[in-house]
C-alpha positions in Angstrom: -46.0 -22.0 -1.8 -42.6 -20.5 -1.9 -42.5 -20.9 -5.7 -45.8 -19.2 -5.8 -44.5 -16.2 -3.6 -41.2 -16.1 -6.1 -43.6 -15.5 -9.0 -45.7 -12.8 -7.4 -42.8 -10.9 -6.3 -41.4 -11.3 -9.9 -44.6 -10.1 -11.3 -44.7 -7.0 -9.2 -40.9 -6.3 -10.4 -42.1 -6.8 -14.1 -44.8 -4.2 -13.2 -42.2 -1.6 -12.2 -40.3 -2.3 -15.3 -43.1 -2.1 -17.7 -45.3 0.6 -15.9 -42.5 2.6 -14.4 -44.0 5.9 -15.9 -47.3 5.4 -14.1 -45.8 4.3 -10.7 -44.5 6.2 -7.6 -40.8 6.3 -6.9 -41.4 4.4 -3.7 -43.2 1.5 -5.6 -40.1 1.5 -8.0 -37.8 1.1 -5.2 -39.7 -1.3 -3.4 -40.0 -3.6 -6.6 -36.5 -3.5 -7.0 -35.9 -5.0 -3.6 -38.7 -7.6 -4.2 -36.8 -8.4 -7.5 -33.7 -9.4 -5.5 -35.9 -11.6 -3.1 -37.6 -13.3 -5.9 -34.4 -14.1 -7.5 -33.0 -15.5 -4.0 -36.2 -17.7 -3.9 -35.8 -19.3 -7.5 -32.1 -19.4 -6.9 -33.0 -21.5 -3.7 -35.3 -23.6 -5.4 -32.8 -24.2 -8.2 -30.0 -25.3 -5.9 -32.4 -27.6 -4.0 -33.9 -28.9 -7.4 -30.5 -30.1 -8.4 -30.0 -32.2 -5.2 -33.1 -34.0 -6.3 -33.2 -34.0 -10.3 -32.1 -37.3 -12.0 -31.2 -35.6 -15.2 -29.0 -32.3 -15.1 -29.2 -32.1 -18.9 -33.0 -32.1 -19.0 -33.2 -29.7 -16.2 -30.6 -27.4 -18.1 -32.6 -27.8 -21.3 -35.9 -26.8 -20.1 -34.6 -23.6 -18.5 -32.7 -22.8 -21.7 -35.8 -23.1 -23.8 -37.8 -20.9 -21.1 -35.1 -18.4 -21.4 -35.0 -18.1 -25.1 -39.1 -17.9 -25.0 -38.7 -15.1 -22.6 -36.3 -13.4 -24.4 -38.1 -13.4 -27.6 -41.2 -11.7 -25.7 -38.6 -9.0 -24.4 -37.5 -8.6 -28.1 -41.1 -8.1 -29.2 -41.4 -5.6 -26.3 -38.4 -3.4 -27.5 -39.9 -3.3 -31.0 -43.5 -2.7 -30.3 -43.8 -1.5 -26.7 -41.3 1.4 -26.8 -39.2 -0.3 -24.0 -35.6 -1.2 -23.7 -33.4 -4.0 -21.7 -29.8 -3.6 -21.4 -29.2 -7.1 -20.2 -30.4 -10.8 -21.2 -33.4 -12.2 -19.0 -32.9 -13.7 -15.8 -33.7 -17.2 -16.5 -30.3 -17.4 -18.7 -28.9 -16.6 -15.4 -30.7 -19.3 -13.8 -29.4 -21.8 -16.6 -25.7 -20.4 -16.3 -26.1 -20.9 -12.3 -27.2 -24.7 -12.9 -24.3 -25.2 -15.4 -21.9 -23.7 -12.7 -23.3 -26.1 -10.1 -23.4 -29.0 -12.0 -19.7 -28.3 -12.7 -19.3 -27.8 -8.9 -20.8 -31.2 -8.2 -18.6 -32.8 -10.5 -15.5 -31.1 -9.1 -16.4 -31.9 -5.3 -17.3 -35.6 -6.1 -14.1 -36.1 -8.2 -12.1 -34.4 -5.4 -13.5 -36.6 -3.1 -12.8 -39.7 -4.7 -9.2 -38.6 -5.5 -9.0 -38.2 -1.6 -10.2 -41.7 -0.9 -8.1 -43.2 -3.6 -5.0 -41.8 -2.2 -5.9 -42.5 1.4 -6.7 -46.2 0.7 -3.5 -46.6 -1.3 -1.1 -45.0 1.1 -0.7 -41.8 -0.8 0.1 -43.9 -4.5 -2.1 -42.2 -6.9 -1.5 -44.9 -9.5 -4.2 -47.0 -8.0 -5.6 -49.8 -10.2 -8.9 -50.0 -8.5 -12.1 -48.5 -10.2 -12.5 -45.2 -8.6 -14.5 -43.4 -11.2 -17.1 -40.5 -11.3 -20.2 -40.8 -13.3 -21.7 -38.2 -15.1 -24.8 -37.8 -17.3 -26.2 -38.5 -20.0 -25.5 -42.1 -20.3 -23.9 -42.6 -16.8 -20.4 -42.2 -18.4 -17.6 -43.1 -16.0 -14.7 -40.7 -15.7 -11.5 -40.9 -13.9 -11.5 -38.6 -11.0 -8.8 -36.3 -12.1 -10.6 -35.9 -15.6 -14.0 -35.2 -13.7 -12.2 -32.5 -11.5 -10.8 -31.0 -14.7 -14.2 -31.1 -16.6 -15.9 -29.6 -13.5 -13.5 -26.7 -13.3 -13.9 -25.9 -17.1 -17.6 -26.1 -16.9 -17.8 -23.6 -14.0 -15.3 -21.2 -15.7 -17.3 -21.6 -18.8 -20.5 -20.8 -17.1 -19.3 -17.7 -15.4 -17.5 -16.5 -18.7 -20.7 -17.1 -20.9 -22.9 -15.1 -18.1 -20.5 -12.3 -18.2 -19.9 -12.1 -21.9 -23.6 -12.3 -22.9 -24.4 -9.8 -20.2 -26.9 -11.8 -18.1 -28.7 -9.9 -15.7 -27.3 -10.1 -12.1 -24.4 -12.3 -14.0 -21.8 -13.4 -11.8 -23.4 -12.5 -8.7 -26.5 -14.5 -9.4 -24.5 -17.6 -10.4 -22.5 -17.4 -7.2 -25.3 -16.7 -4.9 -27.1 -19.7 -6.2 -23.8 -21.6 -5.6 -23.9 -20.8 -2.1 -27.4 -22.3 -1.6 -26.2 -25.5 -3.3 -23.2 -25.8 -0.9 -25.2 -25.1 2.0 -27.8 -27.8 1.1 -25.3 -30.7 0.3 -23.7 -33.0 2.6 -20.7 -34.3 0.6 -18.4 -35.4 3.0 -21.1 -35.8 6.1 -21.6 -39.5 6.5 -23.2 -39.5 9.9 -26.5 -40.6 10.3 -29.2 -37.9 10.6 -31.1 -37.5 13.9 -34.8 -38.0 13.0 -36.0 -37.0 16.7 -38.7 -34.8 15.5 -41.4 -34.6 18.3 -39.2 -33.2 20.9 -37.9 -30.5 18.7 -38.6 -26.7 19.2 -41.1 -25.0 17.2 -38.4 -23.2 15.2 -36.8 -26.6 14.5 -39.9 -28.1 13.3 -40.4 -25.3 10.9 -36.8 -25.7 9.6 -37.5 -29.6 9.1 -40.6 -29.2 7.1 -39.1 -26.3 5.0 -37.2 -26.6 1.8 -33.9 -26.5 4.1 -35.1 -29.8 5.8 -32.4 -29.4 8.5 -31.3 -26.5 10.9 -27.6 -27.1 9.8 -28.4 -26.3 6.2 -30.3 -23.2 7.1 -27.1 -21.9 9.2 -25.0 -22.8 6.7 -27.2 -21.0 3.9 -27.5 -17.9 6.0 -23.8 -17.6 6.9 -22.7 -18.1 3.2 -25.1 -16.0 1.9 -24.2 -13.0 4.5 -20.7 -13.7 3.9 -21.1 -13.4 0.3 -23.0 -10.4 0.1 -20.7 -8.7 2.5 -17.5 -9.7 0.4 -19.2 -9.0 -3.1 -20.4 -5.4 -1.7 -16.9 -4.8 -0.4 -15.5 -5.7 -3.9 -17.7 -3.5 -5.6 -16.7 -0.5 -3.1 -13.2 -1.1 -3.9 -13.2 -1.6 -7.8 -16.5 0.1 -8.8 -17.5 2.5 -6.1 -20.2 4.1 -8.2 -21.8 0.9 -9.0 -21.9 -0.6 -5.4 -25.4 -1.5 -4.5 -26.3 -2.6 -1.0 -29.8 -3.8 -2.2 -28.3 -7.2 -2.8 -28.3 -7.6 1.0 -32.1 -7.8 0.8 -31.6 -11.2 -0.9 -31.3 -12.5 3.0 -35.1 -11.8 3.3 -35.4 -15.0 1.3 -35.2 -17.0 4.9 -38.4 -15.7 5.9 -40.8 -17.3 3.4 -38.5 -20.3 3.2 -38.7 -21.2 6.7 -42.5 -20.1 7.4 -43.7 -22.2 4.5 -43.5 -25.8 4.4 -42.3 -27.6 1.4 -44.9 -28.7 -0.8 -45.1 -32.4 -2.0 -43.0 -32.8 -5.5 -45.3 -33.2 -8.4 -43.3 -33.8 -11.7 -46.3 -34.8 -13.8 -45.8 -33.6 -17.3 -48.7 -30.8 -17.2 -47.3 -29.6 -13.9 -43.7 -29.2 -15.2 -45.0 -27.4 -18.3 -46.9 -24.9 -15.9 -44.0 -24.3 -13.8 -42.1 -23.2 -16.8 -44.6 -21.3 -18.5 -45.8 -19.1 -15.7 -42.7 -16.7 -16.2 -43.3 -16.0 -19.8 -47.2 -15.8 -19.2 -46.5 -13.2 -16.5 -44.3 -11.2 -18.8 -47.1 -11.3 -21.6 -49.8 -10.0 -19.1 -47.5 -6.9 -18.1 -46.8 -6.2 -21.7 -50.7 -6.1 -22.1 -51.0 -3.8 -19.4 -48.2 -1.5 -20.9 -49.8 -1.5 -24.0 -53.4 -0.5 -22.5 -52.5 2.0 -20.0 -49.0 3.6 -21.3 -49.4 3.3 -25.2 -53.0 3.5 -25.9 
């Protein structure tokens, strides 16, 4: 259901872009807010998806192919529908965010292995025992120091490509998605989970059934997102006062549908997976048709 809400909000955002000349200013402002909320919804889904996926490279490939399909539609819209886009589409940002989170996961996992190695060998880093970090594809085993370096390079490359290629939301979008990922993982938490569900409060039961699955994940996500938005806005005020945009704080609204709607059972069938990635370009084609019928005809 959360994914459906994200697609509905995205469709409204597309309407505001393609039919801006026909819509009132209030609707355009609202659509801008809903676009930020939609991005936060898919960023949360992407972060949760990374905690489940068994092959990050296939995940990245599917996102990249979708991004190029969407970009082709936008290029055709620029050519034939008298509309222009100053940035690359948001699916590229999701792909860059996935690359950043993959690098972050590799760096964190490798750091953890380095810490274990030093602690179990009395501070001697020349430990002959096989502490390795496994990466995809092929389950290659890397020394933890190499995994840490590769993770940092991957994160830096993801940010650079996003900035250099002018992806929409760019660095903000990547870091927002990373906030969700950090909130959802328990890399250093080895304590068993408390599975007592019956005696929980109504709110706790909602959270346990939601995409967050645990109250600590929700709290971490809220605090990280609030802090990140505050720091990002203050930096914009400091360095780019005219470009500072408080609309990013509306990304906090993502917690309302994320908590209220329970997570759906995972359906990884081939047809459902294709449909999930096809909805975005299909929505674009629909609003492009509406622009042709109501604006240009």
